[in-house]
Short mmCIF file of the C-alpha atoms (twelve columns), coordinates in Angstrom:
data_MODEL
# 
_entry.id   MODEL 
# 
loop_
_atom_site.group_PDB 
_atom_site.id 
_atom_site.type_symbol 
_atom_site.label_atom_id 
_atom_site.label_alt_id 
_atom_site.label_comp_id 
_atom_site.label_asym_id 
_atom_site.label_seq_id 
_atom_site.Cartn_x 
_atom_site.Cartn_y 
_atom_site.Cartn_z 
_atom_site.pdbx_PDB_model_num 
ATOM 1   C CA . UNK A 1   170.132 141.825 92.130 1 
ATOM 2   C CA . UNK A 2   172.359 139.423 90.136 1 
ATOM 3   C CA . UNK A 3   172.774 139.723 86.411 1 
ATOM 4   C CA . UNK A 4   173.572 136.855 84.105 1 
ATOM 5   C CA . UNK A 5   174.185 136.247 80.356 1 
ATOM 6   C CA . UNK A 6   173.536 133.598 77.717 1 
ATOM 7   C CA . UNK A 7   175.890 132.711 74.825 1 
ATOM 8   C CA . UNK A 8   172.565 133.735 72.655 1 
ATOM 9   C CA . UNK A 9   173.007 137.287 74.057 1 
ATOM 10  C CA . UNK A 10  170.062 137.540 76.587 1 
ATOM 11  C CA . UNK A 11  170.746 139.082 79.649 1 
ATOM 12  C CA . UNK A 12  168.704 138.103 83.053 1 
ATOM 13  C CA . UNK A 13  168.404 140.072 86.448 1 
ATOM 14  C CA . UNK A 14  167.488 138.018 89.130 1 
ATOM 15  C CA . UNK A 15  166.039 139.161 92.492 1 
ATOM 16  C CA . UNK A 16  165.088 136.178 94.526 1 
ATOM 17  C CA . UNK A 17  162.813 134.132 92.482 1 
ATOM 18  C CA . UNK A 18  161.876 137.012 90.061 1 
ATOM 19  C CA . UNK A 19  163.705 137.923 87.125 1 
ATOM 20  C CA . UNK A 20  163.792 140.564 84.174 1 
ATOM 21  C CA . UNK A 21  164.966 139.364 80.700 1 
ATOM 22  C CA . UNK A 22  166.112 141.297 77.626 1 
ATOM 23  C CA . UNK A 23  168.662 141.251 74.907 1 
ATOM 24  C CA . UNK A 24  172.243 142.617 75.326 1 
ATOM 25  C CA . UNK A 25  173.920 145.886 73.660 1 
ATOM 26  C CA . UNK A 26  175.880 143.601 71.627 1 
ATOM 27  C CA . UNK A 27  172.742 141.715 70.251 1 
ATOM 28  C CA . UNK A 28  170.840 144.935 69.391 1 
ATOM 29  C CA . UNK A 29  173.909 146.091 67.575 1 
ATOM 30  C CA . UNK A 30  174.198 143.101 65.578 1 
ATOM 31  C CA . UNK A 31  170.358 143.222 64.654 1 
ATOM 32  C CA . UNK A 32  170.517 147.028 63.628 1 
ATOM 33  C CA . UNK A 33  167.177 149.248 63.833 1 
ATOM 34  C CA . UNK A 34  164.620 147.300 65.516 1 
ATOM 35  C CA . UNK A 35  161.191 147.593 63.970 1 
ATOM 36  C CA . UNK A 36  158.881 145.163 65.915 1 
ATOM 37  C CA . UNK A 37  158.922 143.126 69.048 1 
ATOM 38  C CA . UNK A 38  156.765 140.323 70.248 1 
ATOM 39  C CA . UNK A 39  156.741 139.620 73.799 1 
ATOM 40  C CA . UNK A 40  155.058 136.682 75.815 1 
ATOM 41  C CA . UNK A 41  151.772 137.192 77.627 1 
ATOM 42  C CA . UNK A 42  151.589 137.165 81.421 1 
ATOM 43  C CA . UNK A 43  150.934 133.280 82.297 1 
ATOM 44  C CA . UNK A 44  152.998 131.774 79.670 1 
ATOM 45  C CA . UNK A 45  155.320 129.002 80.553 1 
ATOM 46  C CA . UNK A 46  158.779 129.250 79.210 1 
ATOM 47  C CA . UNK A 47  161.507 126.502 79.076 1 
ATOM 48  C CA . UNK A 48  165.361 127.214 79.377 1 
ATOM 49  C CA . UNK A 49  166.499 127.665 75.913 1 
ATOM 50  C CA . UNK A 50  163.125 127.924 74.231 1 
ATOM 51  C CA . UNK A 51  161.542 130.334 72.245 1 
ATOM 52  C CA . UNK A 52  160.028 133.224 74.314 1 
ATOM 53  C CA . UNK A 53  159.702 136.371 72.113 1 
ATOM 54  C CA . UNK A 54  160.531 137.696 68.656 1 
ATOM 55  C CA . UNK A 55  162.498 140.659 67.579 1 
ATOM 56  C CA . UNK A 56  162.297 141.939 64.042 1 
ATOM 57  C CA . UNK A 57  165.015 144.367 62.758 1 
ATOM 58  C CA . UNK A 58  165.457 146.118 59.299 1 
ATOM 59  C CA . UNK A 59  168.007 142.991 58.822 1 
ATOM 60  C CA . UNK A 60  166.368 139.926 60.083 1 
ATOM 61  C CA . UNK A 61  163.777 138.486 62.580 1 
ATOM 62  C CA . UNK A 62  165.055 136.620 65.554 1 
ATOM 63  C CA . UNK A 63  164.014 134.421 68.368 1 
ATOM 64  C CA . UNK A 64  164.753 135.608 71.830 1 
ATOM 65  C CA . UNK A 65  165.171 132.532 74.084 1 
ATOM 66  C CA . UNK A 66  164.391 132.152 77.753 1 
ATOM 67  C CA . UNK A 67  167.521 131.982 79.714 1 
ATOM 68  C CA . UNK A 68  165.736 129.869 82.542 1 
ATOM 69  C CA . UNK A 69  162.396 128.151 82.892 1 
ATOM 70  C CA . UNK A 70  159.417 130.091 84.382 1 
ATOM 71  C CA . UNK A 71  156.068 131.586 84.231 1 
ATOM 72  C CA . UNK A 72  156.038 135.022 82.668 1 
ATOM 73  C CA . UNK A 73  154.483 137.612 84.819 1 
ATOM 74  C CA . UNK A 74  154.639 140.640 82.577 1 
ATOM 75  C CA . UNK A 75  155.478 141.461 79.168 1 
ATOM 76  C CA . UNK A 76  157.060 144.737 78.443 1 
ATOM 77  C CA . UNK A 77  154.076 146.739 76.684 1 
ATOM 78  C CA . UNK A 78  156.081 149.585 75.895 1 
ATOM 79  C CA . UNK A 79  157.845 147.764 73.266 1 
ATOM 80  C CA . UNK A 80  154.607 147.540 71.275 1 
ATOM 81  C CA . UNK A 81  154.519 151.475 70.725 1 
ATOM 82  C CA . UNK A 82  158.141 151.845 70.626 1 
ATOM 83  C CA . UNK A 83  160.453 148.940 69.565 1 
ATOM 84  C CA . UNK A 84  163.336 151.315 69.165 1 
ATOM 85  C CA . UNK A 85  163.580 151.320 72.938 1 
ATOM 86  C CA . UNK A 86  165.586 147.999 72.413 1 
ATOM 87  C CA . UNK A 87  168.146 150.048 70.598 1 
ATOM 88  C CA . UNK A 88  168.335 152.931 72.877 1 
ATOM 89  C CA . UNK A 89  168.253 151.204 76.264 1 
ATOM 90  C CA . UNK A 90  168.699 147.444 75.513 1 
ATOM 91  C CA . UNK A 91  169.733 146.420 79.190 1 
ATOM 92  C CA . UNK A 92  167.283 148.978 80.871 1 
ATOM 93  C CA . UNK A 93  163.926 150.274 79.538 1 
ATOM 94  C CA . UNK A 94  164.242 147.862 76.641 1 
ATOM 95  C CA . UNK A 95  163.685 144.679 78.560 1 
ATOM 96  C CA . UNK A 96  161.465 141.897 77.057 1 
ATOM 97  C CA . UNK A 97  159.759 140.242 80.066 1 
ATOM 98  C CA . UNK A 98  159.641 139.308 83.615 1 
ATOM 99  C CA . UNK A 99  159.201 135.980 84.994 1 
ATOM 100 C CA . UNK A 100 158.990 133.867 88.160 1 
ATOM 101 C CA . UNK A 101 161.736 131.150 88.177 1 
ATOM 102 C CA . UNK A 102 160.688 127.563 88.244 1 
ATOM 103 C CA . UNK A 103 164.313 126.145 88.871 1 
ATOM 104 C CA . UNK A 104 166.942 128.544 90.227 1 
ATOM 105 C CA . UNK A 105 169.617 125.973 89.651 1 
ATOM 106 C CA . UNK A 106 169.458 126.706 85.793 1 
ATOM 107 C CA . UNK A 107 171.193 129.855 86.650 1 
ATOM 108 C CA . UNK A 108 174.592 127.899 87.334 1 
ATOM 109 C CA . UNK A 109 175.100 127.442 83.628 1 
ATOM 110 C CA . UNK A 110 174.858 131.201 82.755 1 
ATOM 111 C CA . UNK A 111 177.863 133.714 82.553 1 
ATOM 112 C CA . UNK A 112 178.517 136.671 84.777 1 
ATOM 113 C CA . UNK A 113 179.410 139.970 83.188 1 
ATOM 114 C CA . UNK A 114 183.145 139.421 83.019 1 
ATOM 115 C CA . UNK A 115 182.650 136.073 81.304 1 
ATOM 116 C CA . UNK A 116 180.188 137.546 78.969 1 
ATOM 117 C CA . UNK A 117 182.482 140.276 77.939 1 
ATOM 118 C CA . UNK A 118 185.418 137.728 77.446 1 
ATOM 119 C CA . UNK A 119 182.893 135.586 75.188 1 
ATOM 120 C CA . UNK A 120 181.977 138.639 72.940 1 
ATOM 121 C CA . UNK A 121 185.605 139.769 72.637 1 
ATOM 122 C CA . UNK A 122 186.252 136.209 71.270 1 
ATOM 123 C CA . UNK A 123 183.463 136.428 68.578 1 
# 
């Protein structure tokens, strides 16, 4: 499994043509306490860079963008009852949705972990 990052602070774990998407620890830290998360339903088509989910915190509401294009196969239903999972485990149990990649070549434009850390350190 390979993990990639976007400059919008999403992470994506890729295993073949399947992937899991969430927001980074940095992003959840910037948002503060998460109070609501809306994830896409299975079957939803998402496009790279397009809106895919919504996260609301005590500070603001933010869109979560799709790091790549594909078809959503599962939204994380656990976030409905416990949106704070995004704060407690943003890069684990606090994932947002899983999808099937429609164009794996879109991964080429994303950052690896070292590049993402350098990017965040420069903010």
